[in-house]
PAZAPA-4460 file (N, C-alpha, C; in steps of 0.05 Angstrom, whole numbers, plus 32768, in hexadecimal, padded with zeros to 4 digits):
% residues 328
    n_x    n_y    n_z   ca_x   ca_y   ca_z    c_x    c_y    c_z   seq   type   mol
   88E1   8300   8EDD   88CE   82FF   8EF2   88AF   82EF   8EDD     1      M     A
   88A8   82D6   8EEC   8895   82CB   8ED3   887E   82DE   8ED5     2      P     A
   8870   82D9   8EBF   8858   82EB   8EB5   8840   82DC   8EC4     3      K     A
   882E   82EC   8ED2   8814   82E9   8EDF   8803   82E5   8EC8     4      I     A
   87F0   82D0   8EC2   87DF   82CC   8EA7   87C6   82DE   8EB2     5      P     A
   87BE   82EF   8EA2   87AC   830B   8EA7   878A   82EE   8E9F     6      R     A
   877B   82EF   8EAB   875F   82E6   8EA4   874F   82F8   8E9F     7      F     A
   8741   82FB   8E8A   872A   830A   8E84   871C   8310   8E95     8      P     A
   870B   8322   8E96   86F2   8322   8EAB   86DA   8315   8E9F     9      P     A
   86CB   8306   8EB8   86B7   82F6   8EB2   86A5   830E   8EA6    10      K     A
   868C   8307   8E96   8679   8316   8E86   8667   831B   8E9A    11      P     A
   8659   8331   8EA7   8644   8332   8EB4   8625   8325   8EA8    12      R     A
   8621   8312   8EBE   860C   8303   8EB6   85F5   8315   8EB8    13      R     A
   85DD   8313   8EA5   85C8   8326   8EAC   85B2   830D   8E9F    14      V     A
   859A   8313   8EAF   8587   82FD   8EAA   8568   830A   8EA5    15      E     A
   855F   8309   8E93   8550   8318   8E83   8530   830B   8E89    16      I     A
   851C   8315   8EA4   8507   8300   8EA3   84F2   8303   8E91    17      L     A
   84E0   82F0   8E87   84D2   82F3   8E78   84B7   82E4   8E7D    18      A     A
   849F   82E7   8E7E   848A   82DB   8E8C   8476   82D7   8E71    19      V     A
   845E   82C4   8E78   844C   82C1   8E60   8442   82DB   8E54    20      P     A
   8439   82E4   8E3B   8432   82F9   8E36   8444   8314   8E38    21      S     A
   8463   8313   8E3B   8476   8324   8E3A   8474   8333   8E2B    22      V     A
   8478   834E   8E2A   8477   8364   8E0D   8498   8362   8DFE    23      Q     A
   8490   8358   8DEF   84AD   834D   8DD7   84C1   835E   8DDF    24      L     A
   84C0   8379   8DD6   84D5   8393   8DD7   84DD   8395   8DFA    25      L     A
   84CB   838D   8E0A   84E0   8393   8E25   84F0   837B   8E2B    26      D     A
   84EF   8365   8E1A   8508   8353   8E1A   8521   8357   8E05    27      V     A
   8518   835B   8DE9   8524   835C   8DDA   8535   8378   8DDB    28      A     A
   8528   838B   8DE0   8539   83A4   8DE4   854E   83AB   8DF7    29      G     A
   854B   839D   8E11   8567   839F   8E19   8576   8382   8E0F    30      P     A
   856D   8372   8E0F   857F   835E   8E01   858B   8366   8DEC    31      L     A
   8581   8373   8DDA   8592   837C   8DC4   85AB   8392   8DC8    32      Q     A
   85A5   83A2   8DE0   85B8   83AE   8DED   85D4   83A2   8DF4    33      V     A
   85CD   8392   8E08   85E9   837F   8E10   85EF   8372   8DFA    34      F     A
   85E4   8365   8DE6   85EF   8358   8DCE   85FF   8365   8DC1    35      A     A
   85F8   837D   8DB9   8607   8393   8DAC   861F   839D   8DBA    36      T     A
   861B   83A6   8DD5   8635   83A4   8DE4   8647   8390   8DE2    37      A     A
   863F   8373   8DE2   864D   8361   8DE2   8661   835A   8DC3    38      N     A
   864D   8362   8DAD   8656   8360   8D8D   8672   8376   8D8A    39      S     A
   8665   838E   8D9C   867E   83A5   8D96   8697   839D   8DA3    40      L     A
   868F   8393   8DBC   86B0   838C   8DCC   86BD   8379   8DBA    41      A     A
   86A8   8365   8DB2   86BC   834B   8DA2   86CF   835B   8D85    42      A     A
   86BF   836C   8D7D   86C9   8373   8D64   86E4   8385   8D70    43      A     A
   86E4   8392   8D86   86FF   839C   8D94   870F   8387   8D9C    44      R     A
   870A   8373   8D9C   8720   8356   8DA8   871E   8359   8DC1    45      G     A
   8706   8362   8DD1   8701   8364   8DEC   86EE   8353   8DF7    46      E     A
   86F9   8345   8E0F   86E0   8333   8E1C   86C1   833E   8E1F    47      P     A
   86AE   832F   8E18   8696   832E   8E13   868C   8336   8E36    48      L     A
   8685   8355   8E33   8673   8360   8E4F   8666   8353   8E59    49      P     A
   864B   8341   8E4D   8638   833E   8E53   862F   831B   8E4E    50      Y     A
   8623   8313   8E61   861B   82F4   8E5E   85FD   82F0   8E67    51      D     A
   85EC   82F8   8E4F   85D6   8300   8E4A   85BF   82E3   8E4A    52      V     A
   85AD   82DF   8E5E   859B   82CE   8E5D   8582   82CE   8E62    53      Q     A
   8566   82C6   8E4F   8558   82CA   8E50   8545   82B9   8E60    54      T     A
   8537   82C0   8E76   852D   82A4   8E8B   850E   82AB   8E8E    55      V     A
   8507   828F   8E95   84E7   828C   8E9D   84E0   8273   8EA5    56      A     A
   84CC   8273   8EB1   84BF   825B   8EB9   84BB   8247   8EA8    57      T     A
   84BA   8249   8E93   84B6   823C   8E7D   84BD   8241   8E61    58      A     A
   84C4   822C   8E4F   84C8   823C   8E39   84BD   8226   8E24    59      S     A
   84B9   8238   8E0B   84BC   824D   8E07   84A8   825F   8E13    60      P     A
   84AF   827B   8E12   849B   828A   8E1D   848D   82A0   8E0A    61      V     A
   8471   829D   8E05   8461   82AB   8DEE   8461   82C4   8DFC    62      M     A
   8469   82DA   8DE6   8467   82F6   8DED   844B   82FC   8DE8    63      T     A
   8442   8317   8DE9   842A   8326   8DDE   842A   832A   8DC2    64      S     A
   843C   832C   8DBA   8442   832A   8D92   843F   8311   8D90    65      A     A
   8438   82FB   8D9D   8432   82E5   8D88   8450   82D6   8D7F    66      G     A
   846B   82E2   8D92   8483   82CF   8D8B   848F   82C3   8DA0    67      V     A
   8494   82AD   8DA1   849C   829A   8DB4   84B8   82A0   8DB4    68      G     A
   84C9   82A5   8DD2   84E2   82A4   8DD2   84EA   828D   8DE2    69      L     A
   8500   8284   8DDD   850B   826E   8DEB   8522   8279   8E07    70      T     A
   8516   826D   8E20   8524   8276   8E37   852E   8264   8E40    71      A     A
   853E   8263   8E57   8546   824F   8E66   8539   8250   8E7F    72      R     A
   8533   823C   8E8D   8527   823C   8EA9   8530   824A   8EBE    73      R     A
   8525   8258   8EC8   8527   8264   8EE9   8546   8259   8EF0    74      L     A
   8555   8266   8EF4   8570   8250   8EFD   8570   8257   8F20    75      P     A
   8579   8249   8F2F   857A   8243   8F48   8586   825C   8F5B    76      R     A
   857B   8271   8F68   8584   8288   8F74   85A0   827A   8F81    77      P     A
   85AD   8290   8F87   85D0   828B   8F8C   85E2   8287   8F7B    78      G     A
   85DE   828C   8F66   85F8   828F   8F53   85F4   82AB   8F4D    79      R     A
   860D   82B3   8F48   8611   82D3   8F4B   8603   82DC   8F31    80      P     A
   85FD   82F1   8F38   85EA   8300   8F1E   85F3   831F   8F1F    81      L     A
   85F7   832D   8F0B   85FB   834D   8F09   85E0   8355   8F05    82      D     A
   85D5   8351   8EF8   85BD   8364   8EEA   85A2   8350   8EEB    83      T     A
   8589   8356   8EF6   8574   8342   8EF9   855D   835C   8EE4    84      L     A
   8552   8352   8ECD   8540   8365   8EC0   852B   8356   8EBB    85      V     A
   850F   835E   8EC5   84F5   835B   8EC5   84E6   8367   8EAF    86      L     A
   84E1   8359   8E99   84D2   8369   8E89   84B4   8366   8E89    87      A     A
   84A5   8378   8E78   848B   8380   8E7F   847E   8373   8E69    88      G     A
   8462   837D   8E71   844D   8374   8E59   8438   836A   8E68    89      G     A
   841A   8363   8E58   840A   835E   8E65   8408   8345   8E7C    90      S     A
   841A   8336   8E73   841D   831D   8E88   8423   831F   8EA0    91      G     A
   8431   8338   8EA8   843D   8339   8EC4   8426   833F   8EDA    92      V     A
   840D   8342   8ED0   83F8   8347   8EE6   83F1   832F   8EF2    93      H     A
   83F1   8313   8EE2   83EB   82FB   8EE9   8406   82F0   8EF3    94      R     A
   841E   82FA   8EF0   843D   82EE   8EF8   843D   82F9   8F18    95      A     A
   8433   8315   8F1A   8431   8321   8F33   8420   8312   8F49    96      S     A
   8413   82FC   8F40   840B   82EB   8F55   840F   82D3   8F59    97      A     A
   8427   82D0   8F4D   8435   82B8   8F55   844C   82BA   8F64    98      D     A
   843B   82A6   8F80   8457   82AC   8F97   846F   82A0   8F92    99      P     A
   8472   8285   8F83   8487   827E   8F7F   849D   828D   8F6C   100      A     A
   848D   829B   8F55   849B   82AD   8F45   84AB   82C1   8F58   101      L     A
   8496   82CA   8F68   84A2   82E6   8F74   84B4   82E0   8F8B   102      L     A
   84B0   82C7   8F94   84CB   82C1   8FA7   84E8   82C2   8F93   103      R     A
   84E5   82B5   8F80   84F9   82B1   8F6D   8506   82CB   8F66   104      W     A
   84F6   82D8   8F60   84FC   82F9   8F5E   850B   8305   8F73   105      I     A
   8502   8305   8F86   850C   8312   8FA5   8524   82FF   8FAA   106      R     A
   852C   82E9   8FA6   8543   82DA   8FAA   8554   82DE   8F9A   107      A     A
   854D   82DE   8F7E   8565   82E8   8F63   856C   8302   8F6B   108      R     A
   855B   8319   8F72   8566   8337   8F76   8574   832F   8F85   109      A     A
   8574   8327   8F9C   8586   8323   8FB4   85A4   831D   8FA9   110      G     A
   85A8   830A   8F92   85C0   8302   8F82   85C8   8320   8F72   111      D     A
   85BB   832F   8F70   85C3   833E   8F5B   85CD   8357   8F64   112      A     A
   85DD   8366   8F4B   85E9   8381   8F52   85D7   8396   8F4F   113      R     A
   85C6   8392   8F38   85B2   83A7   8F39   859B   8398   8F29   114      R     A
   8580   83A5   8F32   856C   8396   8F27   8555   83B1   8F1B   115      V     A
   854E   83A6   8F01   853A   83B7   8EEF   851F   83A6   8EEA   116      A     A
   8514   83BC   8EDF   84F0   83B5   8EDA   84F0   83C4   8EBC   117      S     A
   84E8   83BC   8EA9   84E7   83C3   8E8F   84BF   83C8   8E8E   118      V     A
   84B9   83E4   8E8A   84A0   83E2   8E84   8487   83DE   8E97   119      C     A
   8478   83CD   8E97   8465   83C4   8EAA   8470   83AE   8EB8   120      T     A
   8486   83A7   8EB7   84A0   8397   8EC8   849D   839F   8EE1   121      G     A
   8496   83BF   8EE1   849B   83C6   8EFD   8480   83BA   8F12   122      A     A
   8469   83B5   8F05   8459   83AE   8F19   8461   8390   8F23   123      F     A
   8473   8381   8F13   847E   8361   8F20   8492   8366   8F35   124      L     A
   84A3   8380   8F2F   84BA   8382   8F43   84AB   838F   8F5E   125      L     A
   8491   839F   8F56   848E   83AC   8F72   8479   8399   8F7C   126      A     A
   8474   8383   8F70   8468   8369   8F7D   8471   835B   8F94   127      A     A
   848C   835C   8F91   849D   8353   8FA2   84A5   835E   8FBA   128      T     A
   84A2   8376   8FB4   84A1   8388   8FD2   84C3   8398   8FD4   129      G     A
   84D2   838E   8FBF   84EB   839E   8FC2   84E9   83B7   8FB7   130      L     A
   84D4   83C1   8FAB   84D8   83E3   8F9E   84C6   83F3   8FB9   131      L     A
   84C3   83E9   8FD5   84B4   83F5   8FE2   84C2   840D   8FED   132      A     A
   84AC   8426   8FE9   84C1   8441   8FEE   84D4   844A   8FD6   133      G     A
   84D6   843E   8FC3   84EB   844A   8FAF   84D3   8457   8F91   134      R     A
   84E9   8467   8F85   84E3   8475   8F6E   84E0   8460   8F5E   135      R     A
   84CD   8458   8F46   84C6   8449   8F34   84BA   845A   8F1D   136      V     A
   84C2   8450   8F01   84B9   845C   8EE6   84AC   8440   8EDD   137      A     A
   8495   8442   8ECD   8489   8437   8EC0   847E   843D   8EA7   138      T     A
   8472   8433   8E95   845F   8440   8E7B   8451   8454   8E88   139      H     A
   8450   8469   8E7D   843B   8485   8E7F   8420   8473   8E85   140      W     A
   8417   8465   8E78   83F9   845E   8E79   83F9   8453   8E8E   141      M     A
   840B   844A   8E9B   8405   8431   8EB4   840C   843C   8ECC   142      D     A
   8418   8454   8ECA   8422   8463   8EE5   8409   8463   8EFF   143      C     A
   83F6   846B   8EFD   83E0   846E   8F0F   83D6   8451   8F12   144      A     A
   83D4   843A   8F06   83CC   8423   8F0D   83E8   8414   8F20   145      A     A
   83FC   8422   8F19   8410   8413   8F2C   8411   8425   8F47   146      L     A
   840E   8440   8F48   840F   844A   8F5B   83F4   8447   8F69   147      A     A
   83D8   8438   8F65   83C4   8432   8F71   83CA   8417   8F7D   148      R     A
   83D7   8403   8F6D   83DC   83EE   8F79   83F4   83E7   8F8D   149      R     A
   83FE   83FE   8F8C   841C   83F9   8FA2   841C   841C   8FA7   150      H     A
   840D   841B   8FB7   8418   843C   8FC6   842A   8445   8FD1   151      P     A
   843D   8432   8FDB   8457   8437   8FE1   846A   8446   8FD3   152      G     A
   8468   843A   8FBC   8478   8443   8FA5   8478   8460   8F9D   153      L     A
   848A   846C   8F98   848F   8489   8F8C   848A   848B   8F6E   154      K     A
   8479   847D   8F60   8476   847B   8F42   8478   849A   8F3B   155      V     A
   848A   849C   8F20   8491   84B2   8F0E   848D   84AE   8EF4   156      E     A
   8476   84BC   8EF0   846F   84BA   8ED3   847D   84C8   8EB7   157      G     A
   848F   84DD   8EBC   849B   84EA   8EAC   84BE   84D1   8E98   158      D     A
   84CC   84C9   8EB5   84E8   84C4   8EAE   84E3   84AA   8E97   159      P     A
   84F4   84B0   8E86   84FD   8498   8E70   84FD   847D   8E83   160      I     A
   8519   8482   8E98   851C   846D   8EA8   852B   847C   8EC1   161      W     A
   852C   846B   8ECF   8537   847D   8EED   8544   8464   8EFB   162      L     A
   8552   846F   8F0E   8564   845B   8F20   8560   8461   8F3E   163      R     A
   8553   844D   8F4F   8554   8458   8F6D   8567   8445   8F7B   164      D     A
   857E   8448   8F7D   858E   8429   8F8B   859C   841E   8F7F   165      G     A
   8596   8407   8F7C   859C   83F4   8F6A   8582   83E7   8F59   166      R     A
   856D   83F7   8F60   8553   83F3   8F49   8549   8403   8F33   167      Y     A
   854F   83F7   8F1D   8551   8405   8F04   8529   8404   8EFD   168      W     A
   8524   8418   8EF2   8509   840F   8EE1   8505   8424   8ECB   169      S     A
   84F9   841C   8EB7   84F4   8427   8E98   84D3   842F   8E9A   170      S     A
   84D2   8442   8E86   84B8   8441   8E7C   84B3   8431   8E64   171      A     A
   84A0   8437   8E53   8495   8422   8E41   84A6   841D   8E2E   172      G     A
   84A4   83FE   8E2A   84A9   83EE   8E10   84CC   83FA   8E0D   173      V     A
   84CC   8409   8DFA   84E9   8417   8DEA   84F9   8417   8E00   174      T     A
   84EF   8427   8E16   8500   8439   8E29   850F   8422   8E3C   175      A     A
   850F   8401   8E35   851B   83F7   8E3B   853F   83F6   8E33   176      G     A
   8539   8403   8E1B   854F   8405   8E0E   8567   8419   8E1B   177      I     A
   8556   842E   8E23   855D   8443   8E2A   856A   8442   8E44   178      D     A
   855C   8432   8E56   8567   841E   8E74   8581   840F   8E70   179      L     A
   8580   8401   8E59   8598   83F1   8E56   85AE   83FE   8E4E   180      T     A
   85AA   8410   8E38   85C4   8420   8E31   85CE   8431   8E4F   181      L     A
   85C0   8439   8E5C   85CD   8449   8E74   85DC   842F   8E84   182      A     A
   85D2   8419   8E8E   85DA   8404   8E96   85FB   8400   8E89   183      M     A
   85F9   8401   8E6D   8612   83F8   8E63   8629   8414   8E61   184      V     A
   861D   842A   8E6C   862C   8444   8E6B   8633   8444   8E83   185      E     A
   8629   8436   8E99   862E   8436   8EB3   8648   841D   8EBB   186      E     A
   8642   8403   8EAA   8651   83F0   8EA5   866F   83F6   8E95   187      D     A
   8673   8405   8E82   8686   8403   8E6A   868B   8418   8E64   188      L     A
   8682   842F   8E6C   8682   844A   8E69   8674   8456   8E4F   189      G     A
   8672   8473   8E4D   8668   8484   8E40   866E   847F   8E1B   190      H     A
   8687   8475   8E1A   8692   8470   8DFD   8681   8451   8DF2   191      D     A
   8681   8442   8E04   867C   842A   8DF8   865C   842C   8DF6   192      A     A
   8644   8438   8E0A   862A   843B   8E0A   8626   8448   8DEE   193      A     A
   8630   8461   8DEB   8630   846D   8DD4   8636   8462   8DBE   194      M     A
   8645   844F   8DB8   8650   8438   8DA2   8632   8428   8D9E   195      A     A
   862A   8424   8DB8   8616   840A   8DB4   85F6   841F   8DA9   196      V     A
   85F5   8439   8DB4   85DF   8444   8DB1   85E1   8448   8D8D   197      A     A
   85FD   8451   8D84   85FA   8456   8D61   85F6   8442   8D55   198      R     A
   8602   8429   8D61   85F7   840F   8D4E   85DD   8408   8D4A   199      D     A
   85D7   8410   8D5E   85B4   8404   8D61   85A4   8422   8D5B   200      L     A
   85AC   843C   8D56   85A1   844E   8D4C   858F   8458   8D5F   201      V     A
   8594   8458   8D76   8585   846E   8D87   8592   847E   8D9B   202      V     A
   857D   8491   8DAA   8593   849E   8DB7   859F   8496   8DD1   203      F     A
   85B1   849B   8DD5   85BE   8494   8DEC   85B4   84A5   8E05   204      L     A
   85A9   84B8   8E0A   8596   84C8   8E14   857C   84D1   8E0A   205      R     A
   856F   84CA   8E0B   8553   84CF   8E00   8552   84E7   8E0D   206      R     A
   854C   84FA   8DF4   853B   8517   8E03   8524   851B   8E0D   207      P     A
   851A   8525   8E22   84FC   852E   8E2F   84FC   8515   8E41   208      G     A
   84E0   8512   8E49   84D5   84FE   8E54   84BE   84EB   8E4F   209      G     A
   84B4   84D7   8E52   84A3   84C7   8E47   8487   84DC   8E45   210      Q     A
   8486   84ED   8E56   8467   84FD   8E55   8469   8506   8E38   211      A     A
   8479   850D   8E2D   8476   8516   8E0F   846C   8509   8DFD   212      Q     A
   846C   84EE   8DFC   8461   84D5   8DF0   8447   84D1   8DF2   213      F     A
   8439   84DD   8E0E   841C   84DC   8E11   8413   84F3   8E03   214      S     A
   8406   84E9   8DEC   83FE   84FA   8DD5   83E5   8508   8DD5   215      V     A
   83CB   84F6   8DE2   83B8   84F6   8DE5   83B1   8515   8DED   216      A     A
   839B   8525   8DE8   8398   8539   8DF5   838A   8531   8E16   217      L     A
   8395   8548   8E2B   838F   8543   8E45   8370   853F   8E45   218      W     A
   8367   8526   8E51   834E   8520   8E58   8344   8528   8E75   219      Q     A
   832F   8537   8E7B   8327   853A   8E94   8319   8524   8EA3   220      P     A
   8316   8518   8EBD   8307   8503   8EC1   82EF   8506   8EB9   221      A     A
   82DD   84EB   8EB8   82C4   84E5   8EB3   82B6   84E6   8EC5   222      D     A
   82C2   84E3   8EE3   82B1   84E7   8EFD   82C2   84F5   8F0F   223      D     A
   82BC   84F7   8F24   82C5   8506   8F41   82B9   8523   8F3F   224      G     A
   82C9   852F   8F55   82B4   8544   8F5D   82C0   8559   8F50   225      D     A
   82CD   855C   8F3B   82DA   856F   8F33   82D5   856A   8F07   226      F     A
   82C8   8557   8F04   82C9   8552   8EE9   82BE   8564   8EDA   227      A     A
   82A7   856C   8EDC   829C   8583   8ED6   82A9   859A   8ECD   228      A     A
   82B6   85A8   8EE5   82C5   85BD   8EE8   82DF   85B8   8ED8   229      L     A
   82EF   85A2   8ED3   8305   8596   8EC2   82F8   8598   8E9D   230      D     A
   82E3   8592   8EA0   82D5   8596   8E85   82D0   85B5   8E7C   231      R     A
   82CC   85C1   8E90   82C7   85DD   8E87   82DE   85EC   8E7C   232      W     A
   82F4   85E2   8E95   830B   85EE   8E8D   8318   85EB   8E75   233      I     A
   8319   85C8   8E6D   8324   85C4   8E51   8312   85D9   8E3A   234      A     A
   82FB   85DD   8E42   82EA   85EF   8E2A   82F0   8611   8E29   235      A     A
   8303   861C   8E44   8306   8634   8E41   8324   8636   8E46   236      H     A
   8335   862A   8E3F   8350   862D   8E39   8363   864A   8E34   237      L     A
   834E   8652   8E1B   835F   866A   8E17   8357   8686   8E2A   238      A     A
   8347   867E   8E3E   833C   8693   8E4E   834E   8694   8E6A   239      E     A
   834D   86A6   8E6F   8363   86AE   8E8F   8353   869C   8EA0   240      P     A
   835E   868F   8EAF   8351   8678   8EC7   835B   8678   8EDE   241      L     A
   8356   868F   8EEB   8366   8695   8F05   8355   867F   8F1A   242      P     A
   8360   867E   8F30   8352   866A   8F44   8338   8674   8F4C   243      V     A
   8335   868F   8F4E   831A   869A   8F54   8307   8699   8F3D   244      A     A
   8307   8693   8F24   82F8   868B   8F17   82F2   866E   8F15   245      R     A
   8306   865F   8F19   8306   8642   8F21   82F1   863B   8F37   246      L     A
   82F8   8647   8F4D   82E7   863F   8F62   82CB   864C   8F5D   247      A     A
   82C5   865B   8F54   82AA   866B   8F53   829E   8655   8F3A   248      A     A
   82A9   864D   8F27   829C   863F   8F17   8293   861D   8F28   249      E     A
   82A5   861D   8F35   82A0   85FE   8F48   828D   8604   8F64   250      A     A
   8284   8622   8F66   8278   8622   8F7B   8284   8623   8F99   251      G     A
   829C   862A   8F94   82A6   8629   8FB4   82BE   8640   8FB8   252      M     A
   82BD   8641   8FD4   82CD   865A   8FD6   82EF   8655   8FC4   253      S     A
   8301   8665   8FCC   8314   865A   8FC1   8327   864E   8FD3   254      E     A
   8328   865A   8FEB   8335   863E   8FFD   832E   8625   8FFB   255      R     A
   8313   8621   9000   8309   8603   8FFD   830F   85F6   8FE0   256      S     A
   830D   860B   8FCF   8310   85FF   8FAF   8330   85F3   8FAB   257      F     A
   8341   8600   8FB9   835D   85F9   8FB4   8360   85E1   8FC3   258      L     A
   8352   85DF   8FD6   835C   85CD   8FF1   8353   85AB   8FE2   259      R     A
   8338   85AC   8FD9   832A   859C   8FD2   8334   8593   8FB7   260      R     A
   833A   85A6   8F9F   833F   859D   8F84   8352   858C   8F89   261      Y     A
   8373   8597   8F9C   8384   8584   8F9C   8384   8570   8FA8   262      R     A
   836E   856A   8FB9   836B   8557   8FC4   835B   853B   8FB3   263      A     A
   8348   8549   8FA3   833F   853B   8F90   8347   8535   8F7D   264      A     A
   835B   853E   8F6F   8377   853F   8F56   8393   8533   8F5C   265      T     A
   839C   8540   8F70   83B8   853C   8F74   83C5   8554   8F69   266      G     A
   83B6   8567   8F5E   83CE   857E   8F56   83B8   8598   8F5E   267      R     A
   83BF   85AD   8F5C   83B6   85C8   8F61   83AC   85D1   8F43   268      T     A
   8395   85E1   8F4A   838B   85E9   8F2E   839D   85F8   8F1A   269      P     A
   83B0   8606   8F26   83BC   8613   8F0D   83D2   85FC   8EFD   270      A     A
   83DA   85EB   8F10   83E4   85D1   8F01   83D2   85C8   8EEF   271      R     A
   83BE   85C1   8EF6   83A5   85B4   8EE8   83A3   85C4   8ECC   272      A     A
   839D   85D3   8ECA   8396   85ED   8EB8   83B1   85EC   8EA5   273      V     A
   83CC   85EB   8EB6   83E2   85EC   8EA1   83E1   85D8   8E92   274      E     A
   83DF   85BB   8E9F   83E3   85A3   8E90   83CF   85A5   8E76   275      A     A
   83B8   85AF   8E7C   83A2   85AB   8E67   83AC   85BD   8E58   276      M     A
   83AF   85D4   8E57   83C0   85E5   8E42   83D2   85D9   8E35   277      R     A
   83E9   85CE   8E42   83FD   85C1   8E31   83EF   85AD   8E23   278      V     A
   83E8   859E   8E29   83D7   8583   8E19   83C8   858D   8DFF   279      A     A
   83BA   85A3   8E06   83AB   85AE   8DEB   83C0   85B7   8DDB   280      A     A
   83D5   85C9   8DE4   83ED   85D5   8DD6   83FA   85BB   8DC6   281      A     A
   83FF   85A3   8DCD   8406   858B   8DC2   83FA   857C   8DAE   282      R     A
   83E1   8581   8DAC   83C6   8578   8D99   83CA   8592   8D86   283      Q     A
   83CB   85A4   8D87   83CF   85B7   8D72   83F0   85BA   8D65   284      L     A
   83FF   85B2   8D73   8421   85B6   8D68   841D   8598   8D4E   285      L     A
   840B   8582   8D57   840E   8570   8D4B   83FD   856D   8D33   286      A     A
   83E0   857B   8D36   83D0   857C   8D24   83CE   8596   8D17   287      D     A
   83D3   85AC   8D1A   83D8   85C3   8D0D   83F0   85CC   8CFE   288      S     A
   83E7   85E3   8CED   8403   85EE   8CE5   8406   860C   8CF1   289      R     A
   83F7   8613   8D0C   83F0   862C   8D18   840E   862C   8D28   290      L     A
   8424   8647   8D23   842D   864F   8D2F   842E   864A   8D4A   291      K     A
   8448   8644   8D57   8451   863F   8D76   843D   865A   8D85   292      V     A
   8449   8673   8D7B   8436   868C   8D8A   841A   8685   8D85   293      K     A
   840F   867C   8D70   83F1   8680   8D6F   83E5   8665   8D88   294      Q     A
   83F1   8652   8D83   83ED   863E   8D93   83E8   8646   8DAD   295      I     A
   8405   8657   8DBC   8403   8661   8DD4   83E8   866C   8DDB   296      A     A
   83E2   867B   8DCA   83CA   868B   8DD1   83B5   8684   8DD0   297      A     A
   83AF   8669   8DBC   839F   8662   8DBE   838F   864C   8DD2   298      R     A
   83AC   8641   8DDD   83A4   8631   8DF8   83A4   8641   8E14   299      C     A
   83AC   865E   8E13   83A7   866A   8E2A   83C1   8673   8E37   300      G     A
   83DA   8671   8E27   83EF   8675   8E35   83FB   8690   8E34   301      F     A
   83E9   869E   8E1A   83F4   86B7   8E1D   840E   86BB   8E0D   302      G     A
   8427   86BD   8E15   843A   86C3   8E06   8446   86A2   8E04   303      A     A
   8453   86A4   8DEB   8463   868B   8DE0   847A   8681   8DF4   304      E     A
   8482   8691   8E09   849A   8688   8E17   848A   867B   8E30   305      E     A
   8473   8681   8E36   8464   8676   8E48   845F   8656   8E3F   306      T     A
   8456   8654   8E2D   8457   8637   8E25   846A   862E   8E25   307      L     A
   8480   8637   8E1D   849A   8628   8E15   84A6   861C   8E33   308      R     A
   849F   8630   8E4A   84AB   8627   8E62   849B   8614   8E68   309      R     A
   847D   8611   8E6C   846E   85FE   8E73   8476   85E5   8E64   310      S     A
   8475   85E3   8E4B   8482   85CC   8E3C   849D   85C1   8E48   311      F     A
   84AE   85D6   8E4D   84CC   85C7   8E51   84C0   85BF   8E78   312      L     A
   84B4   85C2   8E84   84AF   85B8   8E9F   84A0   85A2   8E9A   313      R     A
   8495   859F   8E88   8480   8584   8E88   8489   856B   8E79   314      Q     A
   8499   8578   8E62   84A4   855F   8E4B   84BD   8562   8E4A   315      H     A
   84CB   8579   8E52   84EB   8570   8E4D   84F5   8581   8E34   316      G     A
   84E4   8588   8E20   84EA   858C   8E09   84D9   85A9   8E03   317      V     A
   84E1   85B5   8DED   84D3   85D5   8DE6   84B9   85C7   8DD3   318      T     A
   84A8   85DE   8DCF   8493   85D4   8DBD   849B   85D2   8DA2   319      P     A
   84B0   85DC   8D94   84B5   85D6   8D7B   84C5   85C1   8D7F   320      Q     A
   84D3   85B4   8D96   84E3   859C   8D8D   84C8   8580   8D93   321      D     A
   84B5   8588   8D9E   849E   8576   8DA2   8498   8578   8D80   322      W     A
   848E   858B   8D7B   847F   858E   8D5E   848F   857B   8D51   323      R     A
   84A4   857F   8D49   84C0   856F   8D33   84BC   8552   8D3A   324      A     A
   84B7   8549   8D54   84B4   852E   8D50   8499   851C   8D48   325      R     A
   8481   8533   8D4E   8468   8521   8D53   8454   8536   8D3D   326      F     A
   845F   8545   8D31   844A   8557   8D21   8441   8545   8D07   327      A     A
   8427   8541   8D00   841A   8530   8CE9   841F   853A   8CD8   328      R     A
***
């Protein structure tokens, strides 16, 4: 029997779109993950799994860090594409108002098996209308702005990255590495993704969510119907704060207070108090040598276990783990 020649599989074509003032790591992070997967495959004598190109409307593309990136001109839609990645950065807002670029993204996304945004690249992807009604992640500082600009999206503030169908999105900057590692794991398997993560000295799956990196003390709003009450709560966290006391401080009945507070802030009074207490605990964990039990009492949790449960619910890690990462 004559032997039938075996042809190596074609590498998956990946295009990373960079716009002027792009965040350098939003491009370099995913690019390096795919490049490392190629290097490790070559070392094993295997075909390269990826053909990665940085594309732009013009080259070079100046990043917000002042480094110019050489890029290929936008390819014509219609060519097979595995993955389209939209990098973030301050330039995405101007790019989101470019009709020609949005038309190209929509057409190229139609050619792709999957489409991803990194950090504020979610603004550019959302501007195409392709994300309507879908879950999406972006940098924790930009979640509120993305939700306001595109109210049809389900913006989630905690995931490092998430996937909704063929659309992927990540949190800020280095989270693009986490997202790309997940793609490599989907494409090549766990062992290959673990090898890439080991080579880059990063987590394959980062513990916790991005909310744990929002380390500033929770601040009440400067305006709004309940700004004064929120500031009062922040000053009395160690005391019991039942709804009845909060309603009395606001000068309302409990029923009216519950309804109006939730409508104004998007959360119940109990969740608001818990968020302020956890934020205060984070600050003490980072800045002090108090024992966790002492911090729990000072922030109004009473018991250390209550603080632990709230911390896990909000950040996906224990107070001790958070302190180990962020204590000064």
